[in-house]
DSSP file (Angstrom, degrees, kcal/mol; ACC not computed):
  #  RESIDUE AA STRUCTURE BP1 BP2  ACC     N-H-->O    O-->H-N    N-H-->O    O-->H-N    TCO  KAPPA ALPHA  PHI   PSI    X-CA   Y-CA   Z-CA
    1    1 A X     >        0   0    0      0, 0.0     4,-1.8     0, 0.0     5,-0.1   0.000 360.0 360.0 360.0 158.7   45.9   -4.3   16.7
    2    2 A X  H  >  +     0   0    0      1,-0.2     4,-2.6     2,-0.2     5,-0.2   0.886 360.0  55.9 -62.9 -40.2   48.7   -1.8   16.2
    3    3 A X  H  > S+     0   0    0      1,-0.2     4,-2.6     2,-0.2    -1,-0.2   0.909 106.1  51.9 -61.5 -40.4   46.3    0.8   14.8
    4    4 A X  H  > S+     0   0    0      2,-0.2     4,-3.0     1,-0.2    -1,-0.2   0.912 108.9  50.2 -59.4 -43.6   44.3    0.6   18.0
    5    5 A X  H  X S+     0   0    0     -4,-1.8     4,-2.7     2,-0.2    -2,-0.2   0.935 110.8  48.7 -62.2 -46.8   47.3    1.1   20.1
    6    6 A X  H  X S+     0   0    0     -4,-2.6     4,-2.2     1,-0.2    -1,-0.2   0.920 113.6  47.9 -57.8 -44.1   48.4    4.1   18.1
    7    7 A X  H  X S+     0   0    0     -4,-2.6     4,-2.1     1,-0.2    -2,-0.2   0.922 111.7  48.8 -64.2 -45.1   44.9    5.5   18.4
    8    8 A X  H  X S+     0   0    0     -4,-3.0     4,-2.6     1,-0.2    -1,-0.2   0.881 109.6  52.9 -63.6 -37.7   44.8    4.9   22.2
    9    9 A X  H  X S+     0   0    0     -4,-2.7     4,-2.6     2,-0.2    -1,-0.2   0.916 108.2  49.9 -64.1 -41.9   48.2    6.5   22.6
   10   10 A X  H  X S+     0   0    0     -4,-2.2     4,-1.8     1,-0.2    -2,-0.2   0.885 112.2  48.0 -65.7 -36.1   47.0    9.6   20.8
   11   11 A X  H  X S+     0   0    0     -4,-2.1     4,-2.4     2,-0.2    -2,-0.2   0.914 110.0  52.9 -65.5 -42.3   43.9    9.7   23.0
   12   12 A X  H  X S+     0   0    0     -4,-2.6     4,-2.7     1,-0.2    -2,-0.2   0.918 106.7  52.4 -58.5 -45.3   46.1    9.3   26.1
   13   13 A X  H  X S+     0   0    0     -4,-2.6     4,-2.3     1,-0.2    -1,-0.2   0.912 109.0  50.5 -58.5 -43.8   48.3   12.2   25.0
   14   14 A X  H  X S+     0   0    0     -4,-1.8     4,-2.3     1,-0.2    -1,-0.2   0.920 111.3  48.1 -59.4 -44.3   45.1   14.4   24.7
   15   15 A X  H  X S+     0   0    0     -4,-2.4     4,-2.7     2,-0.2     5,-0.3   0.880 109.0  52.6 -67.6 -37.6   44.0   13.3   28.2
   16   16 A X  H  X S+     0   0    0     -4,-2.7     4,-2.5     1,-0.2    -1,-0.2   0.917 111.3  48.0 -62.7 -41.7   47.4   14.0   29.7
   17   17 A X  H  < S+     0   0    0     -4,-2.3    -2,-0.2    -5,-0.2    -1,-0.2   0.900 113.5  47.8 -63.2 -40.0   47.3   17.5   28.2
   18   18 A X  H  < S+     0   0    0     -4,-2.3    -2,-0.2     1,-0.2    -1,-0.2   0.902 124.9  28.3 -68.1 -41.2   43.7   18.0   29.5
   19   19 A X  H  < S+     0   0    0     -4,-2.7    -2,-0.2    -5,-0.1    -1,-0.2   0.666 108.8  81.9 -96.3 -18.6   44.5   16.9   33.0
   20   20 A X     <  -     0   0    0     -4,-2.5     2,-0.3    -5,-0.3    10,-0.2  -0.181  60.5-143.1 -88.6 177.0   48.1   17.7   33.4
   21   21 A X  E     -A   29   0A   0      8,-2.4     8,-2.8     6,-0.1     2,-0.3  -0.944  30.7 -97.4-133.4 156.4   50.1   20.8   34.2
   22   22 A X  E     -A   28   0A   0     -2,-0.3     6,-0.2     6,-0.2     2,-0.1  -0.557  39.1-147.9 -74.8 135.1   53.4   22.0   32.9
   23   23 A X    >   -     0   0    0      4,-3.2     3,-2.3    -2,-0.3    -1,-0.1  -0.280  38.7 -81.0 -91.6-174.9   56.4   21.2   35.1
   24   24 A X  T 3  S+     0   0    0      1,-0.3    -2,-0.1     2,-0.1    -1,-0.0   0.786 130.9  54.1 -59.0 -29.0   59.6   23.2   35.6
   25   25 A X  T 3  S-     0   0    0      2,-0.1    -1,-0.3     1,-0.0     3,-0.1   0.410 119.6-108.9 -86.5   2.6   61.0   21.8   32.3
   26   26 A X  S <  S+     0   0    0     -3,-2.3     2,-0.3     1,-0.3    -2,-0.1   0.613  77.8 132.0  80.2  11.1   58.0   22.9   30.4
   27   27 A X        -     0   0    0     -6,-0.0    -4,-3.2     1,-0.0     2,-0.4  -0.739  61.4-116.4 -95.1 146.1   56.8   19.3   29.9
   28   28 A X  E     +A   22   0A   0     52,-0.4    52,-3.2    -2,-0.3     2,-0.3  -0.662  40.6 176.4 -81.0 131.7   53.2   18.4   30.7
   29   29 A X  E     -AB  21  79A   0     -8,-2.8    -8,-2.4    -2,-0.4     2,-0.3  -0.984  12.7-176.1-138.6 150.8   52.9   16.0   33.5
   30   30 A X  E     - B   0  78A   0     48,-2.1    48,-3.2    -2,-0.3     2,-0.2  -0.995  31.7-108.1-143.6 145.3   50.0   14.3   35.4
   31   31 A X  E  >  - B   0  77A   0     -2,-0.3     4,-2.0    46,-0.2     3,-0.4  -0.498  25.4-128.2 -72.4 142.4   49.8   12.0   38.4
   32   32 A X  H  > S+     0   0    0     44,-2.6     4,-3.0    41,-0.4     5,-0.2   0.892 109.7  56.3 -56.1 -40.9   48.8    8.5   37.6
   33   33 A X  H  > S+     0   0    0     41,-2.2     4,-2.2    40,-0.3    -1,-0.2   0.860 105.6  50.3 -61.3 -36.6   46.1    8.7   40.2
   34   34 A X  H  > S+     0   0    0     40,-0.4     4,-1.1    -3,-0.4    -1,-0.2   0.927 113.5  45.3 -66.7 -45.4   44.5   11.7   38.5
   35   35 A X  H  < S+     0   0    0     -4,-2.0     3,-0.4     1,-0.2    -2,-0.2   0.921 115.3  47.4 -61.9 -45.6   44.5    9.9   35.2
   36   36 A X  H  < S+     0   0    0     -4,-3.0    -1,-0.2     1,-0.2    -2,-0.2   0.862 112.9  47.6 -67.1 -36.9   43.2    6.7   36.6
   37   37 A X  H  < S+     0   0    0     -4,-2.2    -1,-0.2    -5,-0.2     2,-0.2   0.658  84.7 109.1 -81.6 -15.7   40.4    8.4   38.6
   38   38 A X     X  -     0   0    0     -4,-1.1     4,-2.5    -3,-0.4     5,-0.2  -0.436  64.2-145.3 -68.2 129.8   39.2   10.5   35.7
   39   39 A X  H  > S+     0   0    0      1,-0.2     4,-1.9     2,-0.2     5,-0.2   0.889  97.7  51.4 -64.5 -41.0   35.8    9.3   34.5
   40   40 A X  H  > S+     0   0    0      1,-0.2     4,-1.9     2,-0.2    -1,-0.2   0.916 112.5  46.6 -63.3 -42.8   36.5   10.1   30.8
   41   41 A X  H  > S+     0   0    0      1,-0.2     4,-2.6     2,-0.2    -2,-0.2   0.908 107.8  56.6 -64.2 -42.5   39.8    8.2   31.0
   42   42 A X  H  < S+     0   0    0     -4,-2.5    -1,-0.2     1,-0.2    -2,-0.2   0.878 112.6  41.9 -58.0 -38.7   38.2    5.3   32.7
   43   43 A X  H  < S+     0   0    0     -4,-1.9    -1,-0.2    -5,-0.2    -2,-0.2   0.819 114.9  51.6 -77.7 -31.6   35.7    5.0   29.9
   44   44 A X  H  < S+     0   0    0     -4,-1.9     2,-0.7    -5,-0.2    -2,-0.2   0.907 107.3  49.6 -72.2 -43.6   38.3    5.6   27.2
   45   45 A X    ><  -     0   0    0     -4,-2.6     3,-0.6     1,-0.2    -1,-0.2  -0.865  49.6-175.8-113.3 113.7   40.9    3.1   28.1
   46   46 A X  T 3  S+     0   0    0     -2,-0.7     2,-0.3     1,-0.3    -1,-0.2   0.889  97.7  25.2 -65.4 -38.0   40.1   -0.5   28.8
   47   47 A X  T 3>  +     0   0    0      1,-0.2     4,-2.6    -3,-0.1    -1,-0.3  -0.643  69.5 167.2-129.9  75.0   43.8   -1.0   29.7
   48   48 A X  H <> S+     0   0    0     -3,-0.6     4,-2.7    -2,-0.3     5,-0.2   0.901  82.3  51.4 -53.1 -44.0   45.1    2.4   30.8
   49   49 A X  H  > S+     0   0    0      1,-0.2     4,-2.4     2,-0.2    -1,-0.2   0.898 109.8  49.1 -63.5 -41.2   48.2    0.7   32.2
   50   50 A X  H  > S+     0   0    0      2,-0.2     4,-2.3     1,-0.2    -1,-0.2   0.900 111.4  49.0 -64.7 -41.2   48.8   -1.2   28.9
   51   51 A X  H  X S+     0   0    0     -4,-2.6     4,-2.5     2,-0.2    -2,-0.2   0.903 110.9  50.8 -64.6 -41.7   48.4    2.0   26.9
   52   52 A X  H  X S+     0   0    0     -4,-2.7     4,-2.4    -5,-0.2    -2,-0.2   0.915 110.0  50.0 -61.3 -42.9   50.8    3.8   29.2
   53   53 A X  H  X S+     0   0    0     -4,-2.4     4,-2.5     2,-0.2    -2,-0.2   0.917 111.3  48.1 -61.7 -43.8   53.4    1.0   28.8
   54   54 A X  H  X S+     0   0    0     -4,-2.3     4,-1.6     1,-0.2    -1,-0.2   0.898 112.4  49.1 -63.3 -41.0   53.0    1.1   25.0
   55   55 A X  H  <>S+     0   0    0     -4,-2.5     5,-3.1     2,-0.2     6,-1.0   0.860 110.8  50.8 -66.8 -35.5   53.4    4.9   25.0
   56   56 A X  H ><5S+     0   0    0     -4,-2.4     3,-1.7     3,-0.2    -2,-0.2   0.912 107.0  53.1 -68.7 -42.1   56.5    4.6   27.3
   57   57 A X  H 3<5S+     0   0    0     -4,-2.5    -1,-0.2     1,-0.3    -2,-0.2   0.851 109.9  49.1 -59.1 -34.1   58.0    2.0   24.9
   58   58 A X  T 3<5S-     0   0    0     -4,-1.6    -1,-0.3    -5,-0.2    -2,-0.2   0.375 115.6-118.8 -87.0   4.9   57.6    4.5   22.1
   59   59 A X  T < 5S+     0   0    0     -3,-1.7    -3,-0.2     2,-0.2    -2,-0.1   0.830  81.2 121.4  61.3  34.5   59.2    7.3   24.2
   60   60 A X  S   <S+     0   0    0     -5,-3.1    21,-2.8     1,-0.3    22,-1.2   0.790  80.6  12.8 -93.1 -35.8   56.0    9.3   24.1
   61   61 A X  E     -C   80   0A   0     -6,-1.0     2,-0.3    19,-0.2    -1,-0.3  -0.899  69.1-157.3-129.7 164.6   55.6    9.4   27.9
   62   62 A X  E     +C   79   0A   0     17,-2.0    17,-2.8    -2,-0.3     2,-0.3  -0.991  17.4 157.3-139.4 152.3   57.9    8.5   30.7
   63   63 A X        -     0   0    0     -2,-0.3     2,-0.3    15,-0.2    15,-0.1  -0.964  43.9 -89.8-162.5 161.9   57.4    7.5   34.3
   64   64 A X  S    S+     0   0    0     13,-0.4     2,-0.1    -2,-0.3    12,-0.0  -0.566  86.3  17.0 -81.3 141.1   59.2    5.7   37.0
   65   65 A X  S    S-     0   0    0     -2,-0.3    -2,-0.2     1,-0.1     3,-0.1  -0.164  76.9-102.4  92.1 173.5   58.8    1.9   37.4
   66   66 A X  S    S+     0   0    0      1,-0.3     2,-0.5    -2,-0.1    -1,-0.1   0.865  98.0  35.2-100.0 -59.1   57.4   -0.7   35.0
   67   67 A X        -     0   0    0    -14,-0.0     2,-0.5     2,-0.0    -1,-0.3  -0.883  69.9-150.4-108.9 125.2   53.9   -1.5   36.2
   68   68 A X        -     0   0    0     -2,-0.5     2,-0.4    -3,-0.1   -19,-0.1  -0.820  12.4-165.4 -96.9 129.8   51.6    1.2   37.6
   69   69 A X     >  -     0   0    0     -2,-0.5     4,-2.8   -20,-0.0     5,-0.1  -0.932  26.7-109.9-115.8 136.1   49.1    0.0   40.2
   70   70 A X  T  4 S+     0   0    0     -2,-0.4     2,-1.4     1,-0.2   -37,-0.0  -0.354 102.7  10.7 -60.7 138.8   46.1    2.1   41.3
   71   71 A X  T >4 S+     0   0    0      1,-0.2     3,-0.7    -2,-0.0    -1,-0.2  -0.451 125.0  61.3  90.9 -63.8   46.5    3.3   44.9
   72   72 A X  T 34 S+     0   0    0     -2,-1.4     3,-0.3     1,-0.2    -2,-0.2   0.908 117.3  26.9 -62.4 -43.5   50.2    2.2   45.1
   73   73 A X  T >< S+     0   0    0     -4,-2.8     3,-2.0     1,-0.2   -41,-0.4   0.058  78.7 122.5-112.5  24.3   51.4    4.5   42.4
   74   74 A X  T <  S+     0   0    0     -3,-0.7   -41,-2.2     1,-0.3   -40,-0.4   0.789  78.0  51.1 -58.4 -26.7   48.8    7.3   42.4
   75   75 A X  T 3  S+     0   0    0     -3,-0.3     2,-0.3    -4,-0.2    -1,-0.3   0.397  80.3 117.6 -94.2   4.7   51.6    9.9   43.0
   76   76 A X    <   -     0   0    0     -3,-2.0   -44,-2.6     1,-0.1     2,-0.4  -0.552  64.9-128.3 -72.6 131.8   53.8    8.8   40.1
   77   77 A X  E     -B   31   0A   0     -2,-0.3     2,-0.6   -46,-0.2   -13,-0.4  -0.668  13.3-155.5 -82.5 130.7   54.2   11.5   37.6
   78   78 A X  E     -B   30   0A   0    -48,-3.2   -48,-2.1    -2,-0.4     2,-0.5  -0.940  17.4-159.5-104.5 118.4   53.5   10.6   34.0
   79   79 A X  E     -BC  29  62A   0    -17,-2.8   -17,-2.0    -2,-0.6     2,-0.6  -0.851  13.7-134.7-109.6 130.7   55.4   13.0   31.8
   80   80 A X  E     - C   0  61A   0    -52,-3.2   -52,-0.4    -2,-0.5   -19,-0.2  -0.708  21.0-179.0 -81.8 119.5   54.7   13.8   28.2
   81   81 A X        +     0   0    0    -21,-2.8     2,-0.4    -2,-0.6   -20,-0.2   0.758  65.5  50.5 -90.6 -27.7   57.9   13.7   26.2
   82   82 A X              0   0    0    -22,-1.2    -1,-0.1     1,-0.1   -22,-0.0  -0.893 360.0 360.0-116.8 142.5   56.4   14.6   22.8
   83   83 A X              0   0    0     -2,-0.4    -1,-0.1    -3,-0.0   -23,-0.0   0.436 360.0 360.0-104.0 360.0   54.1   17.5   22.0
């Protein structure tokens, strides 16, 4: 449901803030691998990738590429666009 997605996105934003660091532009960013490997995140999000995609569509986060795969894309930066 849509409400679930909104809720998951807000949780995702919290986790990015918790695990991420500010980049040169003052935006919070976190590596996909860090997010994926985090135990709390693993339990929170059944479909982390799906939540990320939804957040990206809503311009809440941005990252390179469409589909993020564990291992392959561990070094991709997920950047928080909205505070």
